[in-house]
N, C-alpha and C positions, 0 to 999 in steps of 0.2 A: 394566647397569652394573658388577657389582664383579667378573670376569673384568676392563672394562679396567682398573680400578685395583690388581689383582695384573698385569696385562700392566708396565701405567708399572711399578710401579713392581719389575717385578723384572728387567724392561730398563734400570732408576736404579744398581739391582746388577750387573747385570753390565758397563755402560757407566761401573765409580765406578772412580778409582783407588784407589791402594793404604792414603791418607790416608781416602778418603775413604771411604772402605766399613771402620774402625776408627774414622771417625768415630758412621758410622750404626753397631755395634754398640753403643759409651759409649753413645749417644741410644740406643738399643733398650732396651739392660740396664738405664738409670737410668731410662725410664713403665716395665716390667716390676717394678721395684723400688716404687715408688710403689704400683701398684698394687698388689703385692702384700701390702704395707703397708696399705694402705687393709682390703683383705680381711681379711687376720686379724684388725683391729683391728672389722671391723663380722659376724666370727665365720663369713665364706665362708672354707667349709676346700678345695673346689672347687676354685676362683678363685686362694684362695696357691695351693695349689699349685702351679695349670693355668702362673701367674707363675713365684714361684721355680724350676721348673723346669727353664725357659724362659732364667730368668737361670743358673742353673750352667750351660746350654746355652753360655748365651754365654760366658763363664768361659770355659768349655772353650778355646771359636773361637782364644777372643786367648791360653792359650798356645799351643794345636800351633802360631800362627804365629807370636809371641813368636818371633825369632830368641840365641839365649842366643848367638851367636859373634862376631853384630854390635855389636854394647848394650854397659858398664859396666854401665848399670844393670838391667841381665836377669832378673838369676839377684834383684835385690830386689824388682822387680814379675811376678815368677814365686813369691813367699814371701808377694806381696800373694794375688794370686790362687791359688792355690792356703787359706791366710787366707779371704780369699771364697769361697770351695769351704764350707771344710764349719760357715761359721756358715750360708749360705743353708741348707746340709740338715739343720740344728740346728731354723732360722726355722721347715722345714717338720713335724721332726718334734717337735716341744715350740709348734707353734702362737706362734709370739713371731715378736708385729710391731717389738722392738724394734730386736730383731736384722736385719731385713732393711731398716728406718731409716739402723741402723749401718754398714751395708754401700753402704748407697745416702750418706751420708756420709762415708761416703770414698774411690768413685767419682765424685761429683761436679766436686773441682778436680782428681786425672785425668784429667777430662770432655773439662775446657772447656782445659787446658791442652794434648793432642791436638788443640782445635781454634786454634789458635793454632799449634801447630807446624803445623797443615796448611794453614793462613794462607797460614803465610809460604813455607812452601815454595811453593804458587799464586801469588804476589806472585812472591819469585823464578823464578818459570816465567815469568813473563808478565811480566816486566820484558829474557827474555833472549831474550825469543822479540821481544820490541820492539825490540830493538834489533838482530837480525837474524844473534844467537848463540845459534841453539837447538840446545839435551842439552846449554847448556851446566852448568847446572845442577845440585852435586855429588849424588848419591844410595849409600844404600851395594848393595852388590851383591847384594843385596832390592832393593831398592826401599827404598820413600817410609817413613821413618820407622821404618825398625831389620826391618817386619813382613811377610810376604809367606810 
């Protein structure tokens, strides 16, 4: 059963649009941060470390996919990612649940904003397809939402 679930999850990732991949990363980041906070509060160092390092991996992926040449706000977002990485390392070293919560609270509105942008892009694509004008949705050179 687990193999089928893993295969389904892998297929979901492989077939996802760049916008959907971005929202999936943010969703998992928030999940990891919540789990890390709970583990830190419960003094479970192993579980906290696992979730904090996975959150760092996700932020590293977000950093590597951010196209600085496509979006004027990219520099500010990169600075936020760098700050979050530093704080997550500190949370892990110092076993600080408050830092994990702060980063979670910082990324929650970003996740919501990216979801809204992705939904808007999907709606525009659907309208374009329905009107028979496929491919007319304007995108950046790197793909959806300036990531890719």
